DRENTORKOL-3810 file (N, C-alpha, C; in nm, 4 decimals):
REM DRENTORKOL-3810
@n.u->2.5180; n.v->13.9471; n.w->16.2411; ca.u->2.5085; ca.v->13.8897; ca.w->16.1073; c.u->2.5308; c.v->13.7374; c.w->16.1114
@n.u->2.6308; n.v->13.6934; n.w->16.1931; ca.u->2.6579; ca.v->13.5500; ca.w->16.2029; c.u->2.5375; c.v->13.4750; c.w->16.2566
@n.u->2.4679; n.v->13.5355; n.w->16.3515; ca.u->2.3493; ca.v->13.4717; ca.w->16.4082; c.u->2.2405; c.v->13.4558; c.w->16.3012
@n.u->2.2244; n.v->13.5561; n.w->16.2168; ca.u->2.1262; ca.v->13.5484; ca.w->16.1090; c.u->2.1640; c.v->13.4393; c.w->16.0085
@n.u->2.2907; n.v->13.4313; n.w->15.9733; ca.u->2.3371; ca.v->13.3274; ca.w->15.8803; c.u->2.3121; c.v->13.1896; c.w->15.9407
@n.u->2.3442; n.v->13.1726; n.w->16.0689; ca.u->2.3213; ca.v->13.0439; ca.w->16.1356; c.u->2.1725; c.v->13.0100; c.w->16.1390
@n.u->2.0894; n.v->13.1075; n.w->16.1668; ca.u->1.9443; ca.v->13.0847; ca.w->16.1725; c.u->1.8889; c.v->13.0433; c.w->16.0363
@n.u->1.9249; n.v->13.1163; n.w->15.9325; ca.u->1.8767; ca.v->13.0851; ca.w->15.7973; c.u->1.9283; c.v->12.9488; c.w->15.7518
@n.u->2.0547; n.v->12.9198; n.w->15.7813; ca.u->2.1114; ca.v->12.7897; ca.w->15.7455; c.u->2.0380; c.v->12.6777; c.w->15.8167
@n.u->2.0100; n.v->12.6957; n.w->15.9455; ca.u->1.9351; ca.v->12.5959; ca.w->16.0224; c.u->1.7944; c.v->12.5766; c.w->15.9676
@n.u->1.7288; n.v->12.6856; n.w->15.9302; ca.u->1.5950; ca.v->12.6739; ca.w->15.8709; c.u->1.5990; c.v->12.5977; c.w->15.7388
@n.u->1.6990; n.v->12.6253; n.w->15.6560; ca.u->1.7114; ca.v->12.5552; ca.w->15.5283; c.u->1.7382; c.v->12.4062; c.w->15.5507
@n.u->1.8236; n.v->12.3743; n.w->15.6467; ca.u->1.8544; ca.v->12.2353; ca.w->15.6776; c.u->1.7291; c.v->12.1635; c.w->15.7274
@n.u->1.6580; n.v->12.2265; n.w->15.8201; ca.u->1.5346; ca.v->12.1669; ca.w->15.8728; c.u->1.4296; c.v->12.1483; c.w->15.7647
@n.u->1.4146; n.v->12.2482; n.w->15.6782; ca.u->1.3182; ca.v->12.2363; ca.w->15.5685; c.u->1.3569; c.v->12.1224; c.w->15.4751
@n.u->1.4863; n.v->12.1087; n.w->15.4488; ca.u->1.5336; ca.v->11.9985; ca.w->15.3641; c.u->1.5034; c.v->11.8632; c.w->15.4266
@n.u->1.5217; n.v->11.8521; n.w->15.5576; ca.u->1.4895; ca.v->11.7268; ca.w->15.6266; c.u->1.3408; c.v->11.6952; c.w->15.6181
@n.u->1.2584; n.v->11.7975; n.w->15.6342; ca.u->1.1128; ca.v->11.7769; ca.w->15.6272; c.u->1.0717; c.v->11.7397; c.w->15.4843
@n.u->1.1192; n.v->11.8156; n.w->15.3849; ca.u->1.0818; ca.v->11.7898; ca.w->15.2453; c.u->1.1276; c.v->11.6522; c.w->15.1970
@n.u->1.2444; n.v->11.6085; n.w->15.2442; ca.u->1.2962; ca.v->11.4786; ca.w->15.2012; c.u->1.2358; c.v->11.3629; c.w->15.2797
@n.u->1.1628; n.v->11.3951; n.w->15.3865; ca.u->1.1021; ca.v->11.2915; ca.w->15.4690; c.u->1.1966; c.v->11.2345; c.w->15.5731
@n.u->1.3151; n.v->11.2910; n.w->15.5843; ca.u->1.4154; ca.v->11.2344; ca.w->15.6749; c.u->1.3911; c.v->11.2714; c.w->15.8208
@n.u->1.2915; n.v->11.3563; n.w->15.8476; ca.u->1.2563; ca.v->11.3841; ca.w->15.9875; c.u->1.1557; c.v->11.2815; c.w->16.0391
@n.u->1.1133; n.v->11.1896; n.w->15.9526; ca.u->1.0201; ca.v->11.0832; ca.w->15.9899; c.u->1.0995; c.v->10.9585; c.w->16.0280
@n.u->1.1015; n.v->10.9239; n.w->16.1588; ca.u->1.1786; ca.v->10.8071; ca.w->16.2005; c.u->1.1380; c.v->10.6791; c.w->16.1267
@n.u->1.0112; n.v->10.6658; n.w->16.0892; ca.u->0.9659; ca.v->10.5475; ca.w->16.0164; c.u->1.0339; c.v->10.5341; c.w->15.8811
@n.u->1.0570; n.v->10.6472; n.w->15.8150; ca.u->1.1238; ca.v->10.6461; ca.w->15.6844; c.u->1.2699; c.v->10.6026; c.w->15.6997
@n.u->1.3345; n.v->10.6531; n.w->15.8027; ca.u->1.4739; ca.v->10.6164; ca.w->15.8284; c.u->1.4827; c.v->10.4686; c.w->15.8648
@n.u->1.3945; n.v->10.4225; n.w->15.9516; ca.u->1.3952; ca.v->10.2809; ca.w->15.9891; c.u->1.3654; c.v->10.1921; c.w->15.8686
@n.u->1.2828; n.v->10.2414; n.w->15.7756; ca.u->1.2565; ca.v->10.1677; ca.w->15.6517; c.u->1.3824; c.v->10.1516; c.w->15.5681
@n.u->1.4694; n.v->10.2518; n.w->15.5704; ca.u->1.5967; ca.v->10.2426; ca.w->15.4992; c.u->1.6883; c.v->10.1397; c.w->15.5655
@n.u->1.6848; n.v->10.1356; n.w->15.6981; ca.u->1.7729; ca.v->10.0445; ca.w->15.7719; c.u->1.7215; c.v->9.9008; c.w->15.7743
@n.u->1.5973; n.v->9.8790; n.w->15.7335; ca.u->1.5361; ca.v->9.7456; ca.w->15.7356; c.u->1.5667; c.v->9.6719; c.w->15.6059
@n.u->1.6864; n.v->9.6168; n.w->15.5969; ca.u->1.7278; ca.v->9.5483; ca.w->15.4735; c.u->1.6547; c.v->9.4164; c.w->15.4535
@n.u->1.6075; n.v->9.3547; n.w->15.5603; ca.u->1.5419; ca.v->9.2241; ca.w->15.5495; c.u->1.3917; c.v->9.2366; c.w->15.5244
@n.u->1.3365; n.v->9.3546; n.w->15.5458; ca.u->1.1920; ca.v->9.3734; ca.w->15.5288; c.u->1.1604; c.v->9.4550; c.w->15.4043
@n.u->1.0702; n.v->9.5507; n.w->15.4201; ca.u->1.0304; ca.v->9.6378; ca.w->15.3092; c.u->1.1281; c.v->9.7557; c.w->15.3042
@n.u->1.2390; n.v->9.7372; n.w->15.2310; ca.u->1.3464; ca.v->9.8360; ca.w->15.2280; c.u->1.3046; c.v->9.9599; c.w->15.1501
@n.u->1.3315; n.v->10.0781; n.w->15.2073; ca.u->1.3025; ca.v->10.2066; ca.w->15.1439; c.u->1.4353; c.v->10.2740; c.w->15.1088
@n.u->1.4735; n.v->10.2794; n.w->14.9800; ca.u->1.6041; ca.v->10.3336; ca.w->14.9412; c.u->1.6103; c.v->10.4862; c.w->14.9369
@n.u->1.5030; n.v->10.5558; n.w->14.9702; ca.u->1.5005; ca.v->10.7012; ca.w->14.9514; c.u->1.6095; c.v->10.7735; c.w->15.0305
@n.u->1.6459; n.v->10.7239; n.w->15.1485; ca.u->1.7517; ca.v->10.7890; ca.w->15.2258; c.u->1.8847; c.v->10.7842; c.w->15.1505
@n.u->1.9104; n.v->10.6779; n.w->15.0779; ca.u->2.0338; ca.v->10.6686; ca.w->14.9981; c.u->2.0377; c.v->10.7793; c.w->14.8932
@n.u->1.9239; n.v->10.8083; n.w->14.8316; ca.u->1.9192; ca.v->10.9148; ca.w->14.7309; c.u->1.9388; c.v->11.0519; c.w->14.7952
@n.u->1.8827; n.v->11.0706; n.w->14.9143; ca.u->1.9025; ca.v->11.1965; ca.w->14.9863; c.u->2.0504; c.v->11.2128; c.w->15.0207
@n.u->2.1137; n.v->11.1045; n.w->15.0666; ca.u->2.2567; ca.v->11.1109; ca.w->15.0998; c.u->2.3407; c.v->11.1407; c.w->14.9763
@n.u->2.3102; n.v->11.0764; n.w->14.8657; ca.u->2.3846; ca.v->11.1019; ca.w->14.7421; c.u->2.3685; c.v->11.2470; c.w->14.6976
@n.u->2.2473; n.v->11.2997; n.w->14.7088; ca.u->2.2232; ca.v->11.4405; ca.w->14.6754; c.u->2.3017; c.v->11.5335; c.w->14.7663
@n.u->2.3063; n.v->11.5010; n.w->14.8961; ca.u->2.3819; ca.v->11.5828; ca.w->14.9912; c.u->2.5313; c.v->11.5793; c.w->14.9597
@n.u->2.5815; n.v->11.4630; n.w->14.9253; ca.u->2.7240; ca.v->11.4507; ca.w->14.8910; c.u->2.7541; c.v->11.5305; c.w->14.7643
@n.u->2.6643; n.v->11.5249; n.w->14.6674; ca.u->2.6847; ca.v->11.5980; ca.w->14.5417; c.u->2.6887; c.v->11.7494; c.w->14.5655
@n.u->2.6110; n.v->11.7980; n.w->14.6604; ca.u->2.6110; ca.v->11.9413; ca.w->14.6916; c.u->2.7298; c.v->11.9771; c.w->14.7810
@n.u->2.7590; n.v->11.8918; n.w->14.8790; ca.u->2.8616; ca.v->11.9243; ca.w->14.9782; c.u->3.0037; c.v->11.9166; c.w->14.9233
@n.u->3.0294; n.v->11.8255; n.w->14.8320; ca.u->3.1661; ca.v->11.8077; ca.w->14.7826; c.u->3.2218; c.v->11.9358; c.w->14.7202
@n.u->3.1532; n.v->11.9964; n.w->14.6231; ca.u->3.2083; ca.v->12.1217; ca.w->14.5695; c.u->3.2053; c.v->12.2356; c.w->14.6721
@n.u->3.1068; n.v->12.2343; n.w->14.7626; ca.u->3.1001; ca.v->12.3394; ca.w->14.8641; c.u->3.2209; c.v->12.3327; c.w->14.9576
@n.u->3.2614; n.v->12.2119; n.w->14.9969; ca.u->3.3801; ca.v->12.1983; ca.w->15.0822; c.u->3.5058; c.v->12.2395; c.w->15.0064
@n.u->3.5117; n.v->12.2095; n.w->14.8774; ca.u->3.6290; ca.v->12.2505; ca.w->14.7979; c.u->3.6403; c.v->12.4029; c.w->14.7949
@n.u->3.5292; n.v->12.4704; n.w->14.7759; ca.u->3.5287; ca.v->12.6173; ca.w->14.7762; c.u->3.5649; c.v->12.6693; c.w->14.9150
@n.u->3.5089; n.v->12.6076; n.w->15.0186; ca.u->3.5350; ca.v->12.6513; ca.w->15.1556; c.u->3.6829; c.v->12.6391; c.w->15.1899
@n.u->3.7462; n.v->12.5306; n.w->15.1478; ca.u->3.8897; ca.v->12.5129; ca.w->15.1755; c.u->3.9726; c.v->12.6246; c.w->15.1111
@n.u->3.9340; n.v->12.6629; n.w->14.9909; ca.u->4.0083; ca.v->12.7690; ca.w->14.9217; c.u->3.9859; c.v->12.9049; c.w->14.9879
@n.u->3.8630; n.v->12.9293; n.w->15.0350; ca.u->3.8317; ca.v->13.0590; ca.w->15.0970; c.u->3.9031; c.v->13.0753; c.w->15.2307
@n.u->3.8958; n.v->12.9719; n.w->15.3140; ca.u->3.9606; ca.v->12.9796; ca.w->15.4446; c.u->3.8812; c.v->13.0565; c.w->15.5488
@n.u->3.7688; n.v->13.1157; n.w->15.5090; ca.u->3.6850; ca.v->13.1913; ca.w->15.6016; c.u->3.5388; c.v->13.1553; c.w->15.5776
@n.u->3.4578; n.v->13.1688; n.w->15.6828; ca.u->3.3139; ca.v->13.1441; ca.w->15.6692; c.u->3.2486; c.v->13.2625; c.w->15.5991
@n.u->3.1221; n.v->13.2501; n.w->15.5655; ca.u->3.0508; ca.v->13.3621; ca.w->15.5028; c.u->3.0432; c.v->13.4820; c.w->15.5962
@n.u->3.0451; n.v->13.4557; n.w->15.7261; ca.u->3.0419; ca.v->13.5635; ca.w->15.8244; c.u->3.1788; c.v->13.6244; c.w->15.8512
@n.u->3.2839; n.v->13.5712; n.w->15.7898; ca.u->3.4181; ca.v->13.6253; ca.w->15.8043; c.u->3.5048; c.v->13.5583; c.w->15.9087
@n.u->3.4512; n.v->13.4626; n.w->15.9830; ca.u->3.5305; ca.v->13.3933; ca.w->16.0855; c.u->3.6261; c.v->13.2951; c.w->16.0188
@n.u->3.7382; n.v->13.2661; n.w->16.0846; ca.u->3.8310; ca.v->13.1661; ca.w->16.0287; c.u->3.7621; c.v->13.0296; c.w->16.0180
@n.u->3.7863; n.v->12.9609; n.w->15.9101; ca.u->3.7258; ca.v->12.8297; ca.w->15.8868; c.u->3.8187; c.v->12.7218; c.w->15.9404
@n.u->3.7656; n.v->12.6365; n.w->16.0263; ca.u->3.8456; ca.v->12.5267; ca.w->16.0803; c.u->3.7774; c.v->12.3953; c.w->16.0449
@n.u->3.8387; n.v->12.3217; n.w->15.9546; ca.u->3.7874; ca.v->12.1912; ca.w->15.9141; c.u->3.8720; c.v->12.0833; c.w->15.9812
@n.u->3.8135; n.v->11.9669; n.w->16.0101; ca.u->3.8921; ca.v->11.8593; ca.w->16.0714; c.u->4.0099; c.v->11.8205; c.w->15.9822
@n.u->4.1219; n.v->11.7917; n.w->16.0453; ca.u->4.2412; ca.v->11.7531; ca.w->15.9699; c.u->4.2799; c.v->11.6075; c.w->15.9939
@n.u->4.2381; n.v->11.5504; n.w->16.1044; ca.u->4.2761; ca.v->11.4132; ca.w->16.1380; c.u->4.2049; c.v->11.3133; c.w->16.0475
@n.u->4.2795; n.v->11.2148; n.w->16.0050; ca.u->4.2217; ca.v->11.1054; ca.w->15.9274; c.u->4.2402; c.v->10.9725; c.w->15.9992
@n.u->4.2773; n.v->10.9804; n.w->16.1271; ca.u->4.3033; ca.v->10.8608; ca.w->16.2070; c.u->4.1722; c.v->10.7894; c.w->16.2424
@n.u->4.1751; n.v->10.6581; n.w->16.2307; ca.u->4.0623; ca.v->10.5757; ca.w->16.2738; c.u->4.1072; c.v->10.5078; c.w->16.4027
@n.u->4.0558; n.v->10.5588; n.w->16.5150; ca.u->4.0969; ca.v->10.5056; ca.w->16.6441; c.u->3.9763; c.v->10.4475; c.w->16.7192
@n.u->4.0011; n.v->10.3996; n.w->16.8399; ca.u->3.8951; ca.v->10.3379; ca.w->16.9208; c.u->3.7807; c.v->10.4351; c.w->16.9484
@n.u->3.8143; n.v->10.5593; n.w->16.9770; ca.u->3.7101; ca.v->10.6586; ca.w->17.0073; c.u->3.6190; c.v->10.6807; c.w->16.8864
@n.u->3.6760; n.v->10.6898; n.w->16.7677; ca.u->3.5967; ca.v->10.7101; ca.w->16.6470; c.u->3.5069; c.v->10.5899; c.w->16.6209
@n.u->3.5636; n.v->10.4708; n.w->16.6289; ca.u->3.4862; ca.v->10.3487; ca.w->16.6043; c.u->3.3776; c.v->10.3326; c.w->16.7112
@n.u->3.4134; n.v->10.3548; n.w->16.8379; ca.u->3.3154; ca.v->10.3428; ca.w->16.9462; c.u->3.2021; c.v->10.4432; c.w->16.9333
@n.u->3.2366; n.v->10.5672; n.w->16.9017; ca.u->3.1344; ca.v->10.6699; ca.w->16.8827; c.u->3.0450; c.v->10.6394; c.w->16.7640
@n.u->3.1040; n.v->10.5896; n.w->16.6570; ca.u->3.0265; ca.v->10.5521; ca.w->16.5382; c.u->2.9303; c.v->10.4387; c.w->16.5693
@n.u->2.9788; n.v->10.3404; n.w->16.6455; ca.u->2.8913; ca.v->10.2287; ca.w->16.6847; c.u->2.7749; c.v->10.2768; c.w->16.7713
@n.u->2.8053; n.v->10.3618; n.w->16.8685; ca.u->2.6985; ca.v->10.4155; ca.w->16.9540; c.u->2.5969; c.v->10.4945; c.w->16.8723
@n.u->2.6478; n.v->10.5793; n.w->16.7821; ca.u->2.5588; ca.v->10.6585; ca.w->16.6966; c.u->2.4716; c.v->10.5658; c.w->16.6118
@n.u->2.5326; n.v->10.4666; n.w->16.5496; ca.u->2.4586; ca.v->10.3745; ca.w->16.4632; c.u->2.3538; c.v->10.2944; c.w->16.5378
@n.u->2.3885; n.v->10.2481; n.w->16.6572; ca.u->2.2918; ca.v->10.1729; ca.w->16.7376; c.u->2.1744; c.v->10.2613; c.w->16.7754
@n.u->2.2032; n.v->10.3826; n.w->16.8209; ca.u->2.0959; ca.v->10.4756; ca.w->16.8574; c.u->2.0091; c.v->10.5115; c.w->16.7381
@n.u->2.0724; n.v->10.5343; n.w->16.6233; ca.u->1.9999; ca.v->10.5691; ca.w->16.5013; c.u->1.9106; c.v->10.4528; c.w->16.4591
@n.u->1.9641; n.v->10.3320; n.w->16.4689; ca.u->1.8880; ca.v->10.2131; ca.w->16.4297; c.u->1.7719; c.v->10.1850; c.w->16.5230
@n.u->1.7889; n.v->10.2133; n.w->16.6520; ca.u->1.6806; ca.v->10.1890; ca.w->16.7474; c.u->1.5706; c.v->10.2951; c.w->16.7389
@n.u->1.6126; n.v->10.4214; n.w->16.7245; ca.u->1.5161; ca.v->10.5319; ca.w->16.7291; c.u->1.4745; c.v->10.5817; c.w->16.5909
@n.u->1.5606; n.v->10.5643; n.w->16.4913; ca.u->1.5318; ca.v->10.6205; ca.w->16.3593; c.u->1.5513; c.v->10.7715; c.w->16.3572
@n.u->1.6236; n.v->10.8222; n.w->16.4576; ca.u->1.6433; ca.v->10.9670; ca.w->16.4719; c.u->1.7921; c.v->10.9927; c.w->16.4923
@n.u->1.8423; n.v->11.0976; n.w->16.4291; ca.u->1.9768; ca.v->11.1462; ca.w->16.4573; c.u->1.9639; c.v->11.2948; c.w->16.4947
@n.u->2.0726; n.v->11.3622; n.w->16.5315; ca.u->2.0590; ca.v->11.4968; ca.w->16.5881; c.u->1.9814; c.v->11.5981; c.w->16.5036
@n.u->2.0069; n.v->11.6065; n.w->16.3742; ca.u->1.9353; ca.v->11.7050; ca.w->16.2917; c.u->1.7842; c.v->11.6856; c.w->16.2961
@n.u->1.7353; n.v->11.5680; n.w->16.2591; ca.u->1.5912; ca.v->11.5430; ca.w->16.2658; c.u->1.5346; c.v->11.5550; c.w->16.4076
@n.u->1.6159; n.v->11.5272; n.w->16.5096; ca.u->1.5670; ca.v->11.5396; ca.w->16.6474; c.u->1.5257; c.v->11.6837; c.w->16.6763
@n.u->1.6040; n.v->11.7794; n.w->16.6286; ca.u->1.5692; ca.v->11.9198; ca.w->16.6516; c.u->1.4484; c.v->11.9613; c.w->16.5681
@n.u->1.4329; n.v->11.9023; n.w->16.4506; ca.u->1.3116; ca.v->11.9277; ca.w->16.3715; c.u->1.1900; c.v->11.8763; c.w->16.4478
@n.u->1.1990; n.v->11.7536; n.w->16.4997; ca.u->1.0881; ca.v->11.6953; ca.w->16.5760; c.u->1.0602; c.v->11.7771; c.w->16.7018
@n.u->1.1651; n.v->11.8245; n.w->16.7675; ca.u->1.1491; ca.v->11.9087; ca.w->16.8852; c.u->1.0772; c.v->12.0382; c.w->16.8478
@n.u->1.1184; n.v->12.0994; n.w->16.7373; ca.u->1.0541; ca.v->12.2219; ca.w->16.6892; c.u->0.9080; c.v->12.2013; c.w->16.6509
@n.u->0.8752; n.v->12.0778; n.w->16.6106; ca.u->0.7361; ca.v->12.0454; ca.w->16.5765; c.u->0.6536; c.v->12.0143; c.w->16.7017
@n.u->0.7214; n.v->12.0154; n.w->16.8181; ca.u->0.6510; ca.v->11.9897; ca.w->16.9437; c.u->0.6248; c.v->11.8429; c.w->16.9719
@n.u->0.7000; n.v->11.7536; n.w->16.9069; ca.u->0.6793; ca.v->11.6107; ca.w->16.9267; c.u->0.7649; c.v->11.5594; c.w->17.0417
@n.u->0.7040; n.v->11.4795; n.w->17.1287; ca.u->0.7713; ca.v->11.4289; ca.w->17.2485; c.u->0.8953; c.v->11.3477; c.w->17.2144
@n.u->0.8901; n.v->11.2692; n.w->17.1063; ca.u->1.0063; ca.v->11.1860; ca.w->17.0731; c.u->1.1283; c.v->11.2719; c.w->17.0413
@n.u->1.1071; n.v->11.3906; n.w->16.9863; ca.u->1.2182; ca.v->11.4828; ca.w->16.9623; c.u->1.2761; c.v->11.5326; c.w->17.0930
@n.u->1.1897; n.v->11.5659; n.w->17.1874; ca.u->1.2356; ca.v->11.6132; ca.w->17.3187; c.u->1.3118; c.v->11.5040; c.w->17.3922
@n.u->1.2591; n.v->11.3814; n.w->17.3896; ca.u->1.3258; ca.v->11.2697; ca.w->17.4572; c.u->1.4637; c.v->11.2481; c.w->17.3966
@n.u->1.4730; n.v->11.2495; n.w->17.2642; ca.u->1.6016; ca.v->11.2282; ca.w->17.1975; c.u->1.7001; c.v->11.3384; c.w->17.2326
@n.u->1.6565; n.v->11.4646; n.w->17.2253; ca.u->1.7465; ca.v->11.5769; ca.w->17.2527; c.u->1.7950; c.v->11.5720; c.w->17.3976
@n.u->1.7056; n.v->11.5412; n.w->17.4912; ca.u->1.7456; ca.v->11.5305; ca.w->17.6318; c.u->1.8476; c.v->11.4180; c.w->17.6491
@n.u->1.8227; n.v->11.3029; n.w->17.5874; ca.u->1.9169; ca.v->11.1905; ca.w->17.5966; c.u->2.0502; c.v->11.2264; c.w->17.5313
@n.u->2.0458; n.v->11.2957; n.w->17.4196; ca.u->2.1682; ca.v->11.3360; ca.w->17.3506; c.u->2.2488; c.v->11.4328; c.w->17.4375
@n.u->2.1824; n.v->11.5307; n.w->17.4970; ca.u->2.2513; ca.v->11.6266; ca.w->17.5839; c.u->2.3092; c.v->11.5568; c.w->17.7069
@n.u->2.2360; n.v->11.4594; n.w->17.7609; ca.u->2.2864; ca.v->11.3828; ca.w->17.8755; c.u->2.4114; c.v->11.3043; c.w->17.8349
@n.u->2.4088; n.v->11.2430; n.w->17.7181; ca.u->2.5255; ca.v->11.1703; ca.w->17.6686; c.u->2.6446; c.v->11.2622; c.w->17.6483
@n.u->2.6199; n.v->11.3816; n.w->17.5965; ca.u->2.7277; ca.v->11.4782; ca.w->17.5782; c.u->2.7850; c.v->11.5224; c.w->17.7128
@n.u->2.6983; n.v->11.5387; n.w->17.8127; ca.u->2.7438; ca.v->11.5781; ca.w->17.9463; c.u->2.8290; c.v->11.4676; c.w->18.0085
@n.u->2.7854; n.v->11.3422; n.w->17.9931; ca.u->2.8635; ca.v->11.2302; ca.w->18.0469; c.u->2.9993; c.v->11.2235; c.w->17.9784
@n.u->3.0022; n.v->11.2397; n.w->17.8472; ca.u->3.1288; ca.v->11.2386; ca.w->17.7735; c.u->3.2204; c.v->11.3500; c.w->17.8245
@n.u->3.1669; n.v->11.4700; n.w->17.8381; ca.u->3.2453; ca.v->11.5842; ca.w->17.8841; c.u->3.2988; c.v->11.5592; c.w->18.0248
@n.u->3.2160; n.v->11.5054; n.w->18.1119; ca.u->3.2566; ca.v->11.4745; ca.w->18.2489; c.u->3.3701; c.v->11.3717; c.w->18.2493
@n.u->3.3559; n.v->11.2681; n.w->18.1678; ca.u->3.4600; ca.v->11.1636; ca.w->18.1609; c.u->3.5903; c.v->11.2195; c.w->18.1047
@n.u->3.5799; n.v->11.3090; n.w->18.0078; ca.u->3.7000; ca.v->11.3708; ca.w->17.9503; c.u->3.7734; c.v->11.4525; c.w->18.0561
@n.u->3.6997; n.v->11.5291; n.w->18.1351; ca.u->3.7621; ca.v->11.6109; ca.w->18.2398; c.u->3.8253; c.v->11.5218; c.w->18.3476
@n.u->3.7581; n.v->11.4118; n.w->18.3799; ca.u->3.8083; ca.v->11.3202; ca.w->18.4839; c.u->3.9359; c.v->11.2489; c.w->18.4417
@n.u->3.9484; n.v->11.2204; n.w->18.3125; ca.u->4.0640; ca.v->11.1436; ca.w->18.2647; c.u->4.1896; c.v->11.2297; c.w->18.2496
@n.u->4.1790; n.v->11.3576; n.w->18.2665; ca.u->4.2970; ca.v->11.4466; ca.w->18.2499; c.u->4.3705; c.v->11.4644; c.w->18.3779
END
């Protein structure tokens, strides 16, 4: 049942990215281009997502369990440290250069587009390097 819930949720997320145009790197780069022909549509998509997610997180906190019955674990740390800032900078630089972040990358991969495959491979490589460095530092 959990696998079905995850699959349907992923399909809904991917469909939302496609319908909103956020799987198009050009649209995202248009949002980030403040000095050129700025496209504010991503801001509206983000505001819509926040409007939906805020009450959903409030309900989730009260429930304490996922729809599949597993215990719900939400992040508790509010610390802003070097790792958070560094990771945010890396994410932002990559997003600004490629116009792709992880969600749209999987949509592009599912559509059979090479740029999605390149991004996902690079993302997995980055995750592997991070994991390797974490193990080495212990």
